[in-house]
HTML snippet that shows the backbone in 3Dmol.js (N, CA, C, O; Angstrom):
<script src="https://3Dmol.org/build/3Dmol-min.js"></script>
<div id="view" style="width:600px;height:400px;position:relative"></div>
<script>
const pdb = `
ATOM      1  N   MET A   1     122.675  68.791  88.749  1.00  0.00           N
ATOM      2  CA  MET A   1     123.641  70.260  89.276  1.00  0.00           C
ATOM      3  C   MET A   1     122.962  71.261  88.742  1.00  0.00           C
ATOM      4  O   MET A   1     122.497  71.235  87.602  1.00  0.00           O
ATOM      5  N   CYS A   2     122.868  72.189  89.527  1.00  0.00           N
ATOM      6  CA  CYS A   2     122.408  73.569  89.540  1.00  0.00           C
ATOM      7  C   CYS A   2     123.423  74.351  88.631  1.00  0.00           C
ATOM      8  O   CYS A   2     124.632  74.181  88.793  1.00  0.00           O
ATOM      9  N   CYS A   3     122.974  75.141  87.751  1.00  0.00           N
ATOM     10  CA  CYS A   3     123.713  75.846  86.979  1.00  0.00           C
ATOM     11  C   CYS A   3     124.136  77.578  88.255  1.00  0.00           C
ATOM     12  O   CYS A   3     123.630  77.917  89.325  1.00  0.00           O
ATOM     13  N   CYS A   4     125.004  78.078  87.583  1.00  0.00           N
ATOM     14  CA  CYS A   4     125.773  78.988  88.373  1.00  0.00           C
ATOM     15  C   CYS A   4     124.469  80.143  88.350  1.00  0.00           C
ATOM     16  O   CYS A   4     123.880  80.567  89.344  1.00  0.00           O
ATOM     17  N   ALA A   5     124.233  80.483  87.027  1.00  0.00           N
ATOM     18  CA  ALA A   5     122.910  81.646  87.279  1.00  0.00           C
ATOM     19  C   ALA A   5     121.740  81.295  88.007  1.00  0.00           C
ATOM     20  O   ALA A   5     121.134  82.230  88.531  1.00  0.00           O
ATOM     21  N   HIS A   6     121.310  80.178  88.144  1.00  0.00           N
ATOM     22  CA  HIS A   6     120.402  80.035  89.154  1.00  0.00           C
ATOM     23  C   HIS A   6     120.761  79.863  90.466  1.00  0.00           C
ATOM     24  O   HIS A   6     119.853  80.255  91.199  1.00  0.00           O
ATOM     25  N   ILE A   7     121.645  79.468  91.026  1.00  0.00           N
ATOM     26  CA  ILE A   7     122.447  79.747  92.185  1.00  0.00           C
ATOM     27  C   ILE A   7     122.611  81.194  92.291  1.00  0.00           C
ATOM     28  O   ILE A   7     122.355  81.620  93.418  1.00  0.00           O
ATOM     29  N   LEU A   8     122.910  81.930  91.568  1.00  0.00           N
ATOM     30  CA  LEU A   8     122.958  83.224  91.516  1.00  0.00           C
ATOM     31  C   LEU A   8     121.695  83.876  91.953  1.00  0.00           C
ATOM     32  O   LEU A   8     121.453  84.451  93.014  1.00  0.00           O
ATOM     33  N   ASN A   9     120.898  83.657  90.861  1.00  0.00           N
ATOM     34  CA  ASN A   9     119.174  84.438  91.142  1.00  0.00           C
ATOM     35  C   ASN A   9     118.817  83.927  92.621  1.00  0.00           C
ATOM     36  O   ASN A   9     118.185  84.695  93.346  1.00  0.00           O
ATOM     37  N   LEU A  10     119.256  82.457  93.179  1.00  0.00           N
ATOM     38  CA  LEU A  10     118.414  81.988  94.453  1.00  0.00           C
ATOM     39  C   LEU A  10     119.159  83.026  95.593  1.00  0.00           C
ATOM     40  O   LEU A  10     118.626  83.058  96.703  1.00  0.00           O
ATOM     41  N   ILE A  11     120.361  83.870  95.367  1.00  0.00           N
ATOM     42  CA  ILE A  11     121.031  84.476  96.273  1.00  0.00           C
ATOM     43  C   ILE A  11     120.133  85.835  96.175  1.00  0.00           C
ATOM     44  O   ILE A  11     119.442  86.189  97.130  1.00  0.00           O
ATOM     45  N   VAL A  12     120.184  86.491  95.085  1.00  0.00           N
ATOM     46  CA  VAL A  12     119.614  87.703  94.995  1.00  0.00           C
ATOM     47  C   VAL A  12     118.204  87.881  95.336  1.00  0.00           C
ATOM     48  O   VAL A  12     117.891  88.856  96.019  1.00  0.00           O
ATOM     49  N   GLN A  13     117.066  86.812  94.827  1.00  0.00           N
ATOM     50  CA  GLN A  13     116.256  86.813  95.419  1.00  0.00           C
ATOM     51  C   GLN A  13     115.523  86.800  96.913  1.00  0.00           C
ATOM     52  O   GLN A  13     114.450  87.187  97.375  1.00  0.00           O
ATOM     53  N   ASP A  14     116.994  85.979  97.519  1.00  0.00           N
ATOM     54  CA  ASP A  14     116.717  85.804  99.052  1.00  0.00           C
ATOM     55  C   ASP A  14     117.082  87.051  99.278  1.00  0.00           C
ATOM     56  O   ASP A  14     115.996  87.626  99.194  1.00  0.00           O
ATOM     57  N   ASP A  15     117.878  87.873  99.511  1.00  0.00           N
ATOM     58  CA  ASP A  15     118.450  89.194  99.448  1.00  0.00           C
ATOM     59  C   ASP A  15     117.455  90.606  99.200  1.00  0.00           C
ATOM     60  O   ASP A  15     117.496  91.677  99.805  1.00  0.00           O
ATOM     61  N   LEU A  16     116.733  90.256  98.297  1.00  0.00           N
ATOM     62  CA  LEU A  16     116.023  90.901  98.162  1.00  0.00           C
ATOM     63  C   LEU A  16     114.816  91.438  98.655  1.00  0.00           C
ATOM     64  O   LEU A  16     114.273  92.543  98.662  1.00  0.00           O
ATOM     65  N   LEU A  17     114.433  89.660  99.298  1.00  0.00           N
ATOM     66  CA  LEU A  17     113.255  89.717 100.193  1.00  0.00           C
ATOM     67  C   LEU A  17     113.674  90.348 101.523  1.00  0.00           C
ATOM     68  O   LEU A  17     112.912  91.057 102.180  1.00  0.00           O
ATOM     69  N   VAL A  18     114.690  90.106 101.816  1.00  0.00           N
ATOM     70  CA  VAL A  18     115.647  91.193 103.064  1.00  0.00           C
ATOM     71  C   VAL A  18     115.599  92.530 102.754  1.00  0.00           C
ATOM     72  O   VAL A  18     115.364  93.272 103.707  1.00  0.00           O
ATOM     73  N   ILE A  19     115.787  93.127 101.486  1.00  0.00           N
ATOM     74  CA  ILE A  19     115.631  94.633 101.629  1.00  0.00           C
ATOM     75  C   ILE A  19     114.457  94.827 101.222  1.00  0.00           C
ATOM     76  O   ILE A  19     114.235  96.030 101.357  1.00  0.00           O
ATOM     77  N   GLY A  20     113.428  94.224 100.725  1.00  0.00           N
ATOM     78  CA  GLY A  20     112.144  94.692 100.581  1.00  0.00           C
ATOM     79  C   GLY A  20     111.514  94.749 102.014  1.00  0.00           C
ATOM     80  O   GLY A  20     110.628  95.602 102.067  1.00  0.00           O
ATOM     81  N   GLU A  21     111.741  94.020 103.297  1.00  0.00           N
ATOM     82  CA  GLU A  21     111.496  94.434 104.106  1.00  0.00           C
ATOM     83  C   GLU A  21     111.642  95.504 105.277  1.00  0.00           C
ATOM     84  O   GLU A  21     110.863  95.958 106.115  1.00  0.00           O
ATOM     85  N   ALA A  22     113.130  95.727 104.932  1.00  0.00           N
ATOM     86  CA  ALA A  22     113.345  97.218 105.580  1.00  0.00           C
ATOM     87  C   ALA A  22     112.944  98.397 104.591  1.00  0.00           C
ATOM     88  O   ALA A  22     112.455  99.424 105.060  1.00  0.00           O
ATOM     89  N   ILE A  23     113.142  98.259 103.269  1.00  0.00           N
ATOM     90  CA  ILE A  23     112.189  99.220 102.726  1.00  0.00           C
ATOM     91  C   ILE A  23     110.716  99.680 102.869  1.00  0.00           C
ATOM     92  O   ILE A  23     110.349 100.847 102.725  1.00  0.00           O
ATOM     93  N   ALA A  24     110.029  98.778 103.126  1.00  0.00           N
ATOM     94  CA  ALA A  24     108.864  98.313 103.524  1.00  0.00           C
ATOM     95  C   ALA A  24     108.352  99.262 105.242  1.00  0.00           C
ATOM     96  O   ALA A  24     107.322  99.871 105.531  1.00  0.00           O
ATOM     97  N   LYS A  25     109.635  98.980 106.046  1.00  0.00           N
ATOM     98  CA  LYS A  25     109.749  99.683 107.456  1.00  0.00           C
ATOM     99  C   LYS A  25     109.836 101.229 107.309  1.00  0.00           C
ATOM    100  O   LYS A  25     109.254 101.978 108.094  1.00  0.00           O
ATOM    101  N   ILE A  26     110.590 101.674 106.265  1.00  0.00           N
ATOM    102  CA  ILE A  26     110.976 102.920 106.293  1.00  0.00           C
ATOM    103  C   ILE A  26     110.114 103.453 105.608  1.00  0.00           C
ATOM    104  O   ILE A  26     109.995 104.541 106.172  1.00  0.00           O
ATOM    105  N   CYS A  27     109.378 103.449 104.725  1.00  0.00           N
ATOM    106  CA  CYS A  27     108.320 103.673 104.433  1.00  0.00           C
ATOM    107  C   CYS A  27     107.243 104.193 105.130  1.00  0.00           C
ATOM    108  O   CYS A  27     106.682 105.286 105.065  1.00  0.00           O
ATOM    109  N   ASP A  28     107.022 103.026 105.936  1.00  0.00           N
ATOM    110  CA  ASP A  28     106.099 103.154 107.208  1.00  0.00           C
ATOM    111  C   ASP A  28     106.293 104.135 108.068  1.00  0.00           C
ATOM    112  O   ASP A  28     105.408 104.837 108.560  1.00  0.00           O
ATOM    113  N   ASN A  29     107.578 104.211 108.287  1.00  0.00           N
ATOM    114  CA  ASN A  29     107.953 105.494 108.672  1.00  0.00           C
ATOM    115  C   ASN A  29     107.812 106.479 108.354  1.00  0.00           C
ATOM    116  O   ASN A  29     106.992 107.097 109.033  1.00  0.00           O
ATOM    117  N   VAL A  30     108.431 107.218 107.246  1.00  0.00           N
ATOM    118  CA  VAL A  30     107.975 108.407 106.404  1.00  0.00           C
ATOM    119  C   VAL A  30     106.734 108.757 106.481  1.00  0.00           C
ATOM    120  O   VAL A  30     106.381 109.787 107.056  1.00  0.00           O
ATOM    121  N   ALA A  31     105.767 107.772 105.793  1.00  0.00           N
ATOM    122  CA  ALA A  31     104.503 107.605 106.059  1.00  0.00           C
ATOM    123  C   ALA A  31     103.915 108.559 107.588  1.00  0.00           C
ATOM    124  O   ALA A  31     103.123 109.500 107.641  1.00  0.00           O
ATOM    125  N   TYR A  32     104.571 107.954 108.549  1.00  0.00           N
ATOM    126  CA  TYR A  32     103.871 108.480 110.040  1.00  0.00           C
ATOM    127  C   TYR A  32     104.763 109.938 110.013  1.00  0.00           C
ATOM    128  O   TYR A  32     104.023 110.843 110.397  1.00  0.00           O
ATOM    129  N   TRP A  33     105.962 110.377 109.716  1.00  0.00           N
ATOM    130  CA  TRP A  33     106.214 111.938 110.237  1.00  0.00           C
ATOM    131  C   TRP A  33     105.621 112.707 109.309  1.00  0.00           C
ATOM    132  O   TRP A  33     105.349 113.880 109.566  1.00  0.00           O
ATOM    133  N   THR A  34     105.293 112.046 107.893  1.00  0.00           N
ATOM    134  CA  THR A  34     104.808 113.279 106.852  1.00  0.00           C
ATOM    135  C   THR A  34     103.237 113.214 107.050  1.00  0.00           C
ATOM    136  O   THR A  34     102.645 113.992 106.303  1.00  0.00           O
ATOM    137  N   THR A  35     102.419 112.454 107.895  1.00  0.00           N
ATOM    138  CA  THR A  35     101.339 112.420 107.971  1.00  0.00           C
ATOM    139  C   THR A  35     100.349 113.805 108.304  1.00  0.00           C
ATOM    140  O   THR A  35      99.247 114.136 107.866  1.00  0.00           O
ATOM    141  N   SER A  36     101.448 114.553 109.460  1.00  0.00           N
ATOM    142  CA  SER A  36     100.950 115.698 109.910  1.00  0.00           C
ATOM    143  C   SER A  36     101.624 116.869 109.847  1.00  0.00           C
ATOM    144  O   SER A  36     102.851 116.772 109.824  1.00  0.00           O
ATOM    145  N   PRO A  37     101.169 117.895 109.814  1.00  0.00           N
ATOM    146  CA  PRO A  37     102.324 119.452 110.022  1.00  0.00           C
ATOM    147  C   PRO A  37     103.148 118.986 111.116  1.00  0.00           C
ATOM    148  O   PRO A  37     104.372 118.944 110.989  1.00  0.00           O
ATOM    149  N   THR A  38     102.373 118.517 112.530  1.00  0.00           N
ATOM    150  CA  THR A  38     102.981 119.009 113.717  1.00  0.00           C
ATOM    151  C   THR A  38     103.898 117.852 113.527  1.00  0.00           C
ATOM    152  O   THR A  38     105.080 118.189 113.597  1.00  0.00           O
ATOM    153  N   ARG A  39     103.640 116.241 113.246  1.00  0.00           N
ATOM    154  CA  ARG A  39     105.039 115.400 113.310  1.00  0.00           C
ATOM    155  C   ARG A  39     105.657 116.042 112.216  1.00  0.00           C
ATOM    156  O   ARG A  39     106.774 115.528 112.267  1.00  0.00           O
ATOM    157  N   GLU A  40     105.676 116.789 111.301  1.00  0.00           N
ATOM    158  CA  GLU A  40     106.747 116.897 110.620  1.00  0.00           C
ATOM    159  C   GLU A  40     107.731 117.946 111.145  1.00  0.00           C
ATOM    160  O   GLU A  40     108.955 117.909 111.027  1.00  0.00           O
ATOM    161  N   GLN A  41     106.973 118.911 111.760  1.00  0.00           N
ATOM    162  CA  GLN A  41     107.861 119.802 113.119  1.00  0.00           C
ATOM    163  C   GLN A  41     108.396 119.402 114.050  1.00  0.00           C
ATOM    164  O   GLN A  41     109.206 120.164 114.577  1.00  0.00           O
ATOM    165  N   ILE A  42     108.202 118.178 114.594  1.00  0.00           N
ATOM    166  CA  ILE A  42     108.704 117.723 115.878  1.00  0.00           C
ATOM    167  C   ILE A  42     109.864 116.979 115.384  1.00  0.00           C
ATOM    168  O   ILE A  42     110.940 116.917 115.978  1.00  0.00           O
ATOM    169  N   PHE A  43     109.526 116.281 113.993  1.00  0.00           N
ATOM    170  CA  PHE A  43     110.786 115.361 113.156  1.00  0.00           C
ATOM    171  C   PHE A  43     111.907 116.455 112.449  1.00  0.00           C
ATOM    172  O   PHE A  43     112.955 116.016 111.978  1.00  0.00           O
ATOM    173  N   ASP A  44     111.599 117.870 112.421  1.00  0.00           N
ATOM    174  CA  ASP A  44     112.414 118.775 111.914  1.00  0.00           C
ATOM    175  C   ASP A  44     113.255 119.343 112.785  1.00  0.00           C
ATOM    176  O   ASP A  44     114.406 119.644 112.469  1.00  0.00           O
ATOM    177  N   GLU A  45     112.594 119.603 114.338  1.00  0.00           N
ATOM    178  CA  GLU A  45     113.400 119.830 115.621  1.00  0.00           C
ATOM    179  C   GLU A  45     114.373 118.963 115.750  1.00  0.00           C
ATOM    180  O   GLU A  45     115.496 119.369 116.050  1.00  0.00           O
ATOM    181  N   ALA A  46     114.132 117.666 115.554  1.00  0.00           N
ATOM    182  CA  ALA A  46     114.987 116.494 116.395  1.00  0.00           C
ATOM    183  C   ALA A  46     116.171 116.681 115.580  1.00  0.00           C
ATOM    184  O   ALA A  46     117.242 116.787 116.177  1.00  0.00           O
ATOM    185  N   THR A  47     116.155 116.736 114.402  1.00  0.00           N
ATOM    186  CA  THR A  47     116.890 116.853 113.255  1.00  0.00           C
ATOM    187  C   THR A  47     117.841 118.006 113.735  1.00  0.00           C
ATOM    188  O   THR A  47     119.067 117.905 113.783  1.00  0.00           O
ATOM    189  N   HIS A  48     117.222 118.947 114.031  1.00  0.00           N
ATOM    190  CA  HIS A  48     118.454 120.383 114.382  1.00  0.00           C
ATOM    191  C   HIS A  48     118.925 120.047 115.688  1.00  0.00           C
ATOM    192  O   HIS A  48     120.085 120.400 115.898  1.00  0.00           O
ATOM    193  N   GLN A  49     118.392 119.513 116.540  1.00  0.00           N
ATOM    194  CA  GLN A  49     118.910 119.336 117.815  1.00  0.00           C
ATOM    195  C   GLN A  49     119.953 118.280 117.906  1.00  0.00           C
ATOM    196  O   GLN A  49     120.669 118.167 118.900  1.00  0.00           O
ATOM    197  N   LEU A  50     120.039 117.465 116.809  1.00  0.00           N
ATOM    198  CA  LEU A  50     120.712 116.019 116.764  1.00  0.00           C
ATOM    199  C   LEU A  50     121.873 116.958 115.582  1.00  0.00           C
ATOM    200  O   LEU A  50     122.827 116.279 115.203  1.00  0.00           O
ATOM    201  N   SER A  51     121.811 118.270 115.087  1.00  0.00           N
ATOM    202  CA  SER A  51     122.590 118.599 114.299  1.00  0.00           C
ATOM    203  C   SER A  51     122.696 117.829 113.224  1.00  0.00           C
ATOM    204  O   SER A  51     123.746 117.295 112.868  1.00  0.00           O
ATOM    205  N   ILE A  52     121.825 117.751 112.765  1.00  0.00           N
ATOM    206  CA  ILE A  52     121.896 116.829 111.162  1.00  0.00           C
ATOM    207  C   ILE A  52     121.346 117.538 110.294  1.00  0.00           C
ATOM    208  O   ILE A  52     120.117 117.481 110.259  1.00  0.00           O
ATOM    209  N   GLN A  53     122.136 118.540 109.196  1.00  0.00           N
ATOM    210  CA  GLN A  53     121.816 119.044 108.012  1.00  0.00           C
ATOM    211  C   GLN A  53     121.569 118.496 106.831  1.00  0.00           C
ATOM    212  O   GLN A  53     122.181 117.555 106.325  1.00  0.00           O
ATOM    213  N   SER A  54     120.495 119.200 106.305  1.00  0.00           N
ATOM    214  CA  SER A  54     120.153 118.345 104.998  1.00  0.00           C
ATOM    215  C   SER A  54     119.237 119.837 104.674  1.00  0.00           C
ATOM    216  O   SER A  54     118.895 120.718 105.463  1.00  0.00           O
ATOM    217  N   THR A  55     119.016 119.715 103.237  1.00  0.00           N
ATOM    218  CA  THR A  55     118.337 120.492 102.404  1.00  0.00           C
ATOM    219  C   THR A  55     116.983 119.838 101.977  1.00  0.00           C
ATOM    220  O   THR A  55     116.095 120.548 101.506  1.00  0.00           O
ATOM    221  N   LYS A  56     116.801 118.366 102.150  1.00  0.00           N
ATOM    222  CA  LYS A  56     115.982 117.757 101.895  1.00  0.00           C
ATOM    223  C   LYS A  56     114.660 117.475 102.548  1.00  0.00           C
ATOM    224  O   LYS A  56     114.739 117.552 103.774  1.00  0.00           O
ATOM    225  N   LYS A  57     113.591 117.202 102.139  1.00  0.00           N
ATOM    226  CA  LYS A  57     112.378 116.795 103.402  1.00  0.00           C
ATOM    227  C   LYS A  57     112.053 115.321 103.040  1.00  0.00           C
ATOM    228  O   LYS A  57     112.392 114.694 102.037  1.00  0.00           O
ATOM    229  N   LEU A  58     111.425 114.984 103.942  1.00  0.00           N
ATOM    230  CA  LEU A  58     110.684 113.196 103.530  1.00  0.00           C
ATOM    231  C   LEU A  58     109.855 113.179 102.787  1.00  0.00           C
ATOM    232  O   LEU A  58     109.023 114.081 102.892  1.00  0.00           O
ATOM    233  N   ALA A  59     109.715 112.362 101.910  1.00  0.00           N
ATOM    234  CA  ALA A  59     108.787 112.400 100.917  1.00  0.00           C
ATOM    235  C   ALA A  59     108.928 110.651 100.743  1.00  0.00           C
ATOM    236  O   ALA A  59     109.874 109.892 100.955  1.00  0.00           O
ATOM    237  N   LEU A  60     107.440 110.404 100.229  1.00  0.00           N
ATOM    238  CA  LEU A  60     107.024 109.066  99.903  1.00  0.00           C
ATOM    239  C   LEU A  60     107.205 109.209  97.770  1.00  0.00           C
ATOM    240  O   LEU A  60     107.280 110.135  96.962  1.00  0.00           O
ATOM    241  N   ASP A  61     107.197 107.792  97.713  1.00  0.00           N
ATOM    242  CA  ASP A  61     107.404 107.656  96.387  1.00  0.00           C
ATOM    243  C   ASP A  61     106.002 107.437  95.800  1.00  0.00           C
ATOM    244  O   ASP A  61     105.172 106.731  96.372  1.00  0.00           O
ATOM    245  N   CYS A  62     105.762 108.080  94.615  1.00  0.00           N
ATOM    246  CA  CYS A  62     104.565 108.148  94.031  1.00  0.00           C
ATOM    247  C   CYS A  62     104.094 107.119  93.219  1.00  0.00           C
ATOM    248  O   CYS A  62     104.685 106.985  92.148  1.00  0.00           O
ATOM    249  N   LYS A  63     103.316 106.476  93.427  1.00  0.00           N
ATOM    250  CA  LYS A  63     103.363 105.047  92.688  1.00  0.00           C
ATOM    251  C   LYS A  63     102.143 105.317  91.734  1.00  0.00           C
ATOM    252  O   LYS A  63     101.148 105.645  92.381  1.00  0.00           O
ATOM    253  N   THR A  64     101.973 105.278  90.590  1.00  0.00           N
ATOM    254  CA  THR A  64     101.222 105.566  89.273  1.00  0.00           C
ATOM    255  C   THR A  64     101.049 104.390  88.582  1.00  0.00           C
ATOM    256  O   THR A  64     100.218 104.387  87.673  1.00  0.00           O
ATOM    257  N   CYS A  65     101.822 103.146  88.892  1.00  0.00           N
ATOM    258  CA  CYS A  65     101.259 102.239  88.288  1.00  0.00           C
ATOM    259  C   CYS A  65     100.279 101.125  88.939  1.00  0.00           C
ATOM    260  O   CYS A  65      99.770 100.259  88.228  1.00  0.00           O
TER     261      CYS A  65
END
`;
const viewer = $3Dmol.createViewer("view");
viewer.addModel(pdb, "pdb");
viewer.setStyle({}, {cartoon: {color: "spectrum"}});
viewer.zoomTo();
viewer.render();
</script>
């Protein structure tokens, strides 16, 4: 019989796999839009047309490890 901690670990690991795939897709999209100034301008124009207000810019994590 499996202990509760082992079962909980299996559930968490399964969920992290799903979340990791979603995060990878988001990172790919951010990388696409920030690759060139023209794409960033198109993205900014789209946010203004959709009335999405934000003071933040798209940015990728800086992996130094």
